[in-house]
ROVEXBA-520621 format. One record per residue (C-alpha): residue number from 1; residue in three letters; x, y, z. Coordinates in steps of 0.2 Angstrom, whole numbers, padded with zeros to 4 digits. Example, Ala and Ser with C-alpha at 12.3 -4.5 7.8 and 13.67 -1.06 7.14 Angstrom:
+-----+--------+-------+-------+-------+
! num ! residu !    xx !    yy !    zz !
+-----+--------+-------+-------+-------+
!   1 !    ALA !  0062 ! -0022 !  0039 !
!   2 !    SER !  0068 ! -0005 !  0036 !
+-----+--------+-------+-------+-------+
***
This chain:
+-----+--------+-------+-------+-------+
! num ! residu !    xx !    yy !    zz !
+-----+--------+-------+-------+-------+
!   1 !    MET !  0022 ! -0192 !  0043 !
!   2 !    ARG !  0020 ! -0184 !  0026 !
!   3 !    MET !  0002 ! -0187 !  0019 !
!   4 !    ILE !  0002 ! -0194 !  0002 !
!   5 !    LEU ! -0012 ! -0190 ! -0010 !
!   6 !    SER ! -0016 ! -0195 ! -0028 !
!   7 !    GLU ! -0016 ! -0182 ! -0041 !
!   8 !    LEU ! -0035 ! -0183 ! -0042 !
!   9 !    GLU ! -0037 ! -0181 ! -0023 !
!  10 !    LYS ! -0026 ! -0165 ! -0025 !
!  11 !    GLN ! -0038 ! -0159 ! -0039 !
!  12 !    LEU ! -0053 ! -0163 ! -0028 !
!  13 !    LEU ! -0045 ! -0152 ! -0014 !
!  14 !    GLU ! -0042 ! -0138 ! -0026 !
!  15 !    VAL ! -0061 ! -0138 ! -0031 !
!  16 !    LEU ! -0067 ! -0139 ! -0013 !
!  17 !    VAL ! -0055 ! -0124 ! -0008 !
!  18 !    GLN ! -0064 ! -0114 ! -0022 !
!  19 !    ASN ! -0082 ! -0120 ! -0017 !
!  20 !    SER ! -0085 ! -0133 ! -0004 !
!  21 !    HIS ! -0104 ! -0132 ! -0006 !
!  22 !    ASN ! -0104 ! -0139 ! -0024 !
!  23 !    THR ! -0114 ! -0155 ! -0025 !
!  24 !    PRO ! -0104 ! -0171 ! -0028 !
!  25 !    ALA ! -0113 ! -0172 ! -0045 !
!  26 !    ILE ! -0106 ! -0154 ! -0050 !
!  27 !    ILE ! -0089 ! -0158 ! -0043 !
!  28 !    GLY ! -0089 ! -0175 ! -0052 !
!  29 !    THR ! -0093 ! -0166 ! -0069 !
!  30 !    THR ! -0078 ! -0154 ! -0066 !
!  31 !    LEU ! -0066 ! -0168 ! -0063 !
!  32 !    GLY ! -0073 ! -0181 ! -0075 !
!  33 !    LYS ! -0078 ! -0193 ! -0061 !
!  34 !    SER ! -0094 ! -0200 ! -0054 !
!  35 !    ARG ! -0103 ! -0192 ! -0039 !
!  36 !    ASN ! -0101 ! -0208 ! -0030 !
!  37 !    TRP ! -0082 ! -0207 ! -0033 !
!  38 !    VAL ! -0082 ! -0189 ! -0026 !
!  39 !    SER ! -0092 ! -0194 ! -0010 !
!  40 !    ARG ! -0080 ! -0209 ! -0007 !
!  41 !    SER ! -0065 ! -0198 ! -0010 !
!  42 !    ILE ! -0071 ! -0184 !  0002 !
!  43 !    LYS ! -0074 ! -0197 !  0015 !
!  44 !    GLY ! -0056 ! -0203 !  0012 !
!  45 !    LEU ! -0049 ! -0186 !  0013 !
!  46 !    VAL ! -0058 ! -0183 !  0030 !
!  47 !    LYS ! -0052 ! -0199 !  0037 !
!  48 !    LYS ! -0034 ! -0195 !  0032 !
!  49 !    GLY ! -0036 ! -0178 !  0040 !
!  50 !    ALA ! -0033 ! -0168 !  0024 !
!  51 !    ILE ! -0050 ! -0159 !  0026 !
!  52 !    ARG ! -0048 ! -0150 !  0043 !
!  53 !    SER ! -0064 ! -0140 !  0042 !
!  54 !    TYR ! -0078 ! -0133 !  0031 !
!  55 !    THR ! -0078 ! -0114 !  0031 !
!  56 !    THR ! -0090 ! -0101 !  0027 !
!  57 !    ILE ! -0082 ! -0085 !  0021 !
!  58 !    VAL ! -0091 ! -0070 !  0029 !
!  59 !    ASN ! -0090 ! -0052 !  0025 !
!  60 !    PRO ! -0084 ! -0043 !  0041 !
!  61 !    ALA ! -0092 ! -0027 !  0035 !
!  62 !    GLN ! -0109 ! -0034 !  0037 !
!  63 !    VAL ! -0106 ! -0040 !  0055 !
!  64 !    LYS ! -0107 ! -0022 !  0062 !
!  65 !    SER ! -0102 ! -0026 !  0080 !
!  66 !    ALA ! -0087 ! -0037 !  0075 !
!  67 !    ARG ! -0069 ! -0031 !  0074 !
!  68 !    ASP ! -0054 ! -0040 !  0067 !
!  69 !    THR ! -0036 ! -0037 !  0074 !
!  70 !    ILE ! -0019 ! -0043 !  0070 !
!  71 !    LEU ! -0006 ! -0047 !  0083 !
!  72 !    PHE !  0012 ! -0046 !  0080 !
!  73 !    VAL !  0023 ! -0053 !  0094 !
!  74 !    LYS !  0042 ! -0054 !  0098 !
!  75 !    THR !  0045 ! -0069 !  0108 !
!  76 !    ASN !  0060 ! -0075 !  0118 !
!  77 !    PRO !  0067 ! -0091 !  0109 !
!  78 !    ARG !  0069 ! -0099 !  0126 !
!  79 !    GLU !  0050 ! -0097 !  0130 !
!  80 !    GLN !  0041 ! -0111 !  0121 !
!  81 !    ASN !  0024 ! -0109 !  0128 !
!  82 !    VAL !  0019 ! -0092 !  0121 !
!  83 !    SER !  0012 ! -0100 !  0105 !
!  84 !    LYS !  0003 ! -0113 !  0115 !
!  85 !    LYS ! -0005 ! -0099 !  0126 !
!  86 !    ILE ! -0011 ! -0089 !  0111 !
!  87 !    LEU ! -0018 ! -0105 !  0103 !
!  88 !    GLN ! -0029 ! -0107 !  0118 !
!  89 !    MET ! -0037 ! -0090 !  0115 !
!  90 !    GLU ! -0055 ! -0093 !  0108 !
!  91 !    GLU ! -0055 ! -0077 !  0097 !
!  92 !    LEU ! -0040 ! -0083 !  0087 !
!  93 !    GLU ! -0043 ! -0087 !  0069 !
!  94 !    SER ! -0025 ! -0091 !  0063 !
!  95 !    LEU ! -0007 ! -0091 !  0070 !
!  96 !    ASP !  0010 ! -0092 !  0061 !
!  97 !    GLY !  0028 ! -0092 !  0066 !
!  98 !    ILE !  0037 ! -0079 !  0055 !
!  99 !    ALA !  0054 ! -0073 !  0052 !
! 100 !    GLY !  0059 ! -0055 !  0055 !
! 101 !    GLU !  0056 ! -0041 !  0068 !
! 102 !    PHE !  0042 ! -0051 !  0075 !
! 103 !    SER !  0041 ! -0070 !  0078 !
! 104 !    LEU !  0022 ! -0073 !  0078 !
! 105 !    ILE !  0007 ! -0066 !  0069 !
! 106 !    GLY ! -0010 ! -0070 !  0074 !
! 107 !    PHE ! -0027 ! -0065 !  0067 !
! 108 !    PHE ! -0041 ! -0062 !  0080 !
! 109 !    ARG ! -0060 ! -0059 !  0078 !
! 110 !    PHE ! -0072 ! -0052 !  0091 !
! 111 !    ASP ! -0090 ! -0049 !  0092 !
! 112 !    SER ! -0090 ! -0034 !  0104 !
! 113 !    GLN ! -0079 ! -0022 !  0114 !
! 114 !    GLY ! -0079 ! -0032 !  0130 !
! 115 !    PRO ! -0070 ! -0047 !  0123 !
! 116 !    PHE ! -0057 ! -0036 !  0114 !
! 117 !    GLU ! -0052 ! -0028 !  0131 !
! 118 !    GLY ! -0051 ! -0045 !  0139 !
! 119 !    LEU ! -0039 ! -0050 !  0125 !
! 120 !    LEU ! -0028 ! -0036 !  0129 !
! 121 !    ASP ! -0026 ! -0041 !  0147 !
! 122 !    ARG ! -0022 ! -0059 !  0141 !
! 123 !    VAL ! -0010 ! -0053 !  0128 !
! 124 !    ASP ! -0001 ! -0043 !  0141 !
! 125 !    SER !  0000 ! -0058 !  0152 !
! 126 !    VAL !  0007 ! -0069 !  0139 !
! 127 !    VAL !  0020 ! -0057 !  0132 !
! 128 !    ALA !  0026 ! -0053 !  0149 !
! 129 !    SER !  0029 ! -0072 !  0152 !
! 130 !    SER !  0040 ! -0072 !  0137 !
! 131 !    GLY !  0052 ! -0060 !  0144 !
! 132 !    THR !  0052 ! -0048 !  0129 !
! 133 !    GLY !  0037 ! -0037 !  0132 !
! 134 !    LYS !  0036 ! -0033 !  0114 !
! 135 !    TYR !  0020 ! -0034 !  0104 !
! 136 !    ASN !  0010 ! -0024 !  0091 !
! 137 !    LEU ! -0009 ! -0024 !  0089 !
! 138 !    VAL ! -0015 ! -0018 !  0071 !
! 139 !    GLN ! -0033 ! -0015 !  0068 !
! 140 !    ILE ! -0041 ! -0021 !  0052 !
! 141 !    LEU ! -0051 ! -0007 !  0044 !
! 142 !    THR ! -0057 ! -0016 !  0028 !
! 143 !    THR ! -0056 ! -0034 !  0021 !
! 144 !    TYR ! -0055 ! -0034 !  0002 !
! 145 !    LYS ! -0051 ! -0053 !  0000 !
! 146 !    LYS ! -0053 ! -0069 !  0011 !
! 147 !    ASN ! -0048 ! -0086 !  0006 !
! 148 !    ARG ! -0046 ! -0080 ! -0012 !
! 149 !    CYS ! -0064 ! -0073 ! -0012 !
! 150 !    LYS ! -0065 ! -0055 ! -0017 !
! 151 !    ILE ! -0077 ! -0045 ! -0005 !
! 152 !    SER ! -0088 ! -0032 ! -0012 !
! 153 !    HIS ! -0090 ! -0016 ! -0002 !
! 154 !    THR ! -0106 ! -0009 ! -0011 !
! 155 !    GLU ! -0118 ! -0005 !  0003 !
! 156 !    SER ! -0133 ! -0017 !  0003 !
! 157 !    SER ! -0150 ! -0009 !  0006 !
! 158 !    GLU ! -0153 ! -0022 !  0020 !
! 159 !    SER ! -0136 ! -0022 !  0028 !
! 160 !    GLN ! -0141 ! -0025 !  0046 !
! 161 !    LEU ! -0140 ! -0043 !  0052 !
! 162 !    SER ! -0152 ! -0049 !  0066 !
! 163 !    SER ! -0146 ! -0059 !  0081 !
! 164 !    LYS ! -0153 ! -0075 !  0073 !
! 165 !    ASP ! -0142 ! -0071 !  0057 !
! 166 !    LEU ! -0127 ! -0069 !  0068 !
! 167 !    SER ! -0131 ! -0085 !  0078 !
! 168 !    LEU ! -0132 ! -0094 !  0061 !
! 169 !    LEU ! -0116 ! -0087 !  0055 !
! 170 !    ARG ! -0107 ! -0093 !  0071 !
! 171 !    ILE ! -0113 ! -0111 !  0068 !
! 172 !    ILE ! -0108 ! -0112 !  0050 !
! 173 !    ARG ! -0092 ! -0102 !  0050 !
! 174 !    HIS ! -0081 ! -0117 !  0054 !
! 175 !    GLN ! -0088 ! -0135 !  0053 !
! 176 !    ARG ! -0076 ! -0149 !  0058 !
! 177 !    PRO ! -0080 ! -0165 !  0049 !
! 178 !    THR ! -0079 ! -0182 !  0056 !
! 179 !    ILE ! -0078 ! -0199 !  0049 !
! 180 !    GLU ! -0096 ! -0202 !  0053 !
! 181 !    ARG ! -0101 ! -0185 !  0046 !
! 182 !    PRO ! -0088 ! -0180 !  0033 !
! 183 !    PHE ! -0099 ! -0167 !  0023 !
! 184 !    PRO ! -0104 ! -0150 !  0028 !
! 185 !    LEU ! -0119 ! -0148 !  0040 !
! 186 !    THR ! -0136 ! -0150 !  0031 !
! 187 !    GLN ! -0148 ! -0136 !  0033 !
! 188 !    ALA ! -0159 ! -0148 !  0044 !
! 189 !    ALA ! -0144 ! -0151 !  0056 !
! 190 !    ILE ! -0140 ! -0132 !  0056 !
! 191 !    GLY ! -0158 ! -0129 !  0062 !
! 192 !    LYS ! -0156 ! -0141 !  0076 !
! 193 !    LEU ! -0141 ! -0132 !  0082 !
! 194 !    MET ! -0150 ! -0115 !  0083 !
! 195 !    ASN ! -0158 ! -0109 !  0099 !
! 196 !    PRO ! -0173 ! -0109 !  0097 !
! 197 !    ARG ! -0173 ! -0123 !  0084 !
! 198 !    MET ! -0177 ! -0118 !  0066 !
! 199 !    ALA ! -0185 ! -0129 !  0052 !
! 200 !    GLN ! -0175 ! -0133 !  0037 !
! 201 !    SER ! -0185 ! -0122 !  0026 !
! 202 !    ALA ! -0182 ! -0107 !  0038 !
! 203 !    VAL ! -0163 ! -0111 !  0038 !
! 204 !    SER ! -0163 ! -0111 !  0019 !
! 205 !    LYS ! -0172 ! -0094 !  0018 !
! 206 !    ALA ! -0160 ! -0087 !  0031 !
! 207 !    ILE ! -0145 ! -0092 !  0021 !
! 208 !    ASP ! -0152 ! -0086 !  0005 !
! 209 !    ARG ! -0155 ! -0069 !  0013 !
! 210 !    LEU ! -0137 ! -0069 !  0020 !
! 211 !    VAL ! -0130 ! -0072 !  0002 !
! 212 !    ILE ! -0141 ! -0058 ! -0005 !
! 213 !    LYS ! -0135 ! -0046 !  0008 !
! 214 !    ARG ! -0117 ! -0052 !  0004 !
! 215 !    ALA ! -0114 ! -0057 !  0022 !
! 216 !    ILE ! -0109 ! -0074 !  0015 !
! 217 !    VAL ! -0097 ! -0072 !  0001 !
! 218 !    GLY ! -0091 ! -0090 ! -0002 !
! 219 !    TYR ! -0088 ! -0107 !  0005 !
! 220 !    SER ! -0071 ! -0116 !  0007 !
! 221 !    ILE ! -0061 ! -0129 !  0017 !
! 222 !    ASP ! -0046 ! -0128 !  0029 !
! 223 !    ILE ! -0031 ! -0138 !  0023 !
! 224 !    ASP ! -0013 ! -0139 !  0023 !
! 225 !    PHE ! -0010 ! -0130 !  0007 !
! 226 !    SER !  0006 ! -0139 !  0003 !
! 227 !    LEU ! -0005 ! -0153 ! -0001 !
! 228 !    ILE ! -0011 ! -0143 ! -0017 !
! 229 !    GLY !  0007 ! -0137 ! -0021 !
! 230 !    LEU !  0007 ! -0121 ! -0011 !
! 231 !    PRO !  0019 ! -0123 !  0003 !
! 232 !    VAL !  0026 ! -0106 !  0003 !
! 233 !    LYS !  0017 ! -0093 !  0013 !
! 234 !    PHE !  0021 ! -0074 !  0016 !
! 235 !    PHE !  0013 ! -0059 !  0024 !
! 236 !    VAL !  0017 ! -0044 !  0014 !
! 237 !    ARG !  0014 ! -0026 !  0021 !
! 238 !    VAL !  0012 ! -0013 !  0007 !
! 239 !    LYS !  0015 !  0005 !  0008 !
! 240 !    VAL !  0006 !  0015 ! -0005 !
! 241 !    SER !  0005 !  0033 ! -0011 !
! 242 !    PRO ! -0007 !  0044 ! -0001 !
! 243 !    GLY ! -0025 !  0043 ! -0007 !
! 244 !    THR ! -0022 !  0027 ! -0018 !
! 245 !    ALA ! -0025 !  0013 ! -0005 !
! 246 !    SER ! -0043 !  0008 ! -0011 !
! 247 !    GLU ! -0038 !  0008 ! -0029 !
! 248 !    VAL ! -0022 ! -0002 ! -0026 !
! 249 !    ALA ! -0032 ! -0014 ! -0015 !
! 250 !    GLN ! -0044 ! -0017 ! -0029 !
! 251 !    ARG ! -0030 ! -0021 ! -0041 !
! 252 !    LEU ! -0021 ! -0032 ! -0029 !
! 253 !    ALA ! -0037 ! -0042 ! -0026 !
! 254 !    ASP ! -0036 ! -0048 ! -0044 !
! 255 !    MET ! -0020 ! -0057 ! -0041 !
! 256 !    ASP ! -0022 ! -0076 ! -0039 !
! 257 !    THR ! -0007 ! -0077 ! -0027 !
! 258 !    ILE ! -0015 ! -0066 ! -0014 !
! 259 !    TRP ! -0027 ! -0076 ! -0003 !
! 260 !    ASP ! -0031 ! -0063 !  0010 !
! 261 !    LEU ! -0030 ! -0044 !  0008 !
! 262 !    TYR ! -0034 ! -0031 !  0022 !
! 263 !    ARG ! -0033 ! -0012 !  0024 !
! 264 !    THR ! -0025 ! -0008 !  0041 !
! 265 !    SER ! -0022 !  0007 !  0053 !
! 266 !    GLU ! -0004 !  0007 !  0050 !
! 267 !    ASP !  0008 !  0017 !  0039 !
! 268 !    TYR !  0010 !  0001 !  0028 !
! 269 !    THR ! -0008 !  0002 !  0024 !
! 270 !    LEU ! -0012 ! -0014 !  0015 !
! 271 !    LEU ! -0008 ! -0032 !  0022 !
! 272 !    ALA ! -0009 ! -0047 !  0010 !
! 273 !    THR ! -0007 ! -0066 !  0013 !
! 274 !    VAL !  0002 ! -0073 ! -0002 !
! 275 !    ARG !  0003 ! -0092 ! -0006 !
! 276 !    THR !  0015 ! -0098 ! -0019 !
! 277 !    GLU !  0023 ! -0115 ! -0025 !
! 278 !    SER !  0041 ! -0108 ! -0023 !
! 279 !    ILE !  0052 ! -0093 ! -0017 !
! 280 !    GLU !  0055 ! -0090 ! -0035 !
! 281 !    SER !  0037 ! -0088 ! -0038 !
! 282 !    PHE !  0036 ! -0076 ! -0023 !
! 283 !    ASN !  0050 ! -0065 ! -0030 !
! 284 !    GLY !  0040 ! -0065 ! -0046 !
! 285 !    PHE !  0025 ! -0059 ! -0036 !
! 286 !    LEU !  0035 ! -0044 ! -0029 !
! 287 !    ARG !  0041 ! -0039 ! -0046 !
! 288 !    GLU !  0024 ! -0038 ! -0052 !
! 289 !    LEU !  0018 ! -0029 ! -0037 !
! 290 !    TYR !  0031 ! -0015 ! -0040 !
! 291 !    GLU !  0025 ! -0013 ! -0057 !
! 292 !    ASP !  0011 ! -0003 ! -0049 !
! 293 !    GLU !  0018 !  0015 ! -0047 !
! 294 !    SER !  0007 !  0018 ! -0032 !
! 295 !    VAL !  0017 !  0005 ! -0022 !
! 296 !    VAL !  0030 !  0014 ! -0012 !
! 297 !    ASP !  0038 !  0000 ! -0001 !
! 298 !    THR !  0034 ! -0017 !  0006 !
! 299 !    GLN !  0039 ! -0027 !  0021 !
! 300 !    SER !  0038 ! -0046 !  0019 !
! 301 !    TYR !  0037 ! -0060 !  0033 !
! 302 !    VAL !  0039 ! -0078 !  0028 !
! 303 !    SER !  0029 ! -0090 !  0037 !
! 304 !    LEU !  0040 ! -0103 !  0046 !
! 305 !    GLU !  0026 ! -0113 !  0054 !
! 306 !    GLU !  0007 ! -0112 !  0051 !
! 307 !    TRP ! -0002 ! -0119 !  0066 !
! 308 !    TYR ! -0019 ! -0127 !  0064 !
! 309 !    VAL ! -0032 ! -0118 !  0074 !
! 310 !    PRO ! -0045 ! -0131 !  0079 !
! 311 !    SER ! -0064 ! -0126 !  0075 !
! 312 !    TYR ! -0077 ! -0132 !  0087 !
+-----+--------+-------+-------+-------+
***
């Protein structure tokens, strides 16, 4: 059943997508409403299922042991369980059904080499069960943009994260709200989830350090983006002139229609996630993209289905 939201609720979601850690008072000032209205409305949006999780946007470059990988899979239309099996993989961050040479695209994140090798075995097993045996794993080399937040790649003087920092990031990266707890975890609650436990003041200092180190680059929410007028999603692979990838990426990162932007190990060096209100808007995006003389070619995949990947 289609979820129906008021215009003010949609505006509230847009504000939370941009920064879910603003206080109700600040959000209320932005929307011209009281902080009590903001709090009540957030509780209502959680109850409706509009806010699926609170997310902390992490700079992958600061998590030295981690790696990000894209999986393209061609599945047999008669095999309906491939997506279900992929959704059960705990390393999965997102999964879409797409049109084109491949039928699925998934984004995975790992903390070490061991889990990555384990995923390869599981992917082999899942793809073999589909009867097609075709998939492609693409390594992400650099992340320039995530959830519309641009990621700086200026080296920090304190770039190495401790095991405690990494544990804290794992706790706050995805936080699923409930009717009883509709807001992001408090610093006191985060401290209780740490092992060993941390005091609220220690959590506050640790988060401040992570922001200074640019390990944390923003806060957002996970939603169905059609609720805020962005029902069209494309993945666009961009081939650029030799030696221009970084420069082109910096220019693309300024485009509002691009939500995620990566540099990959493929010939089509850049991969962008694009969200628009219509196909016509996407065509306009492509025309603007080709105004850059360094862009040689593109490959586009429309998202036919964007699965919700639960956070725990």
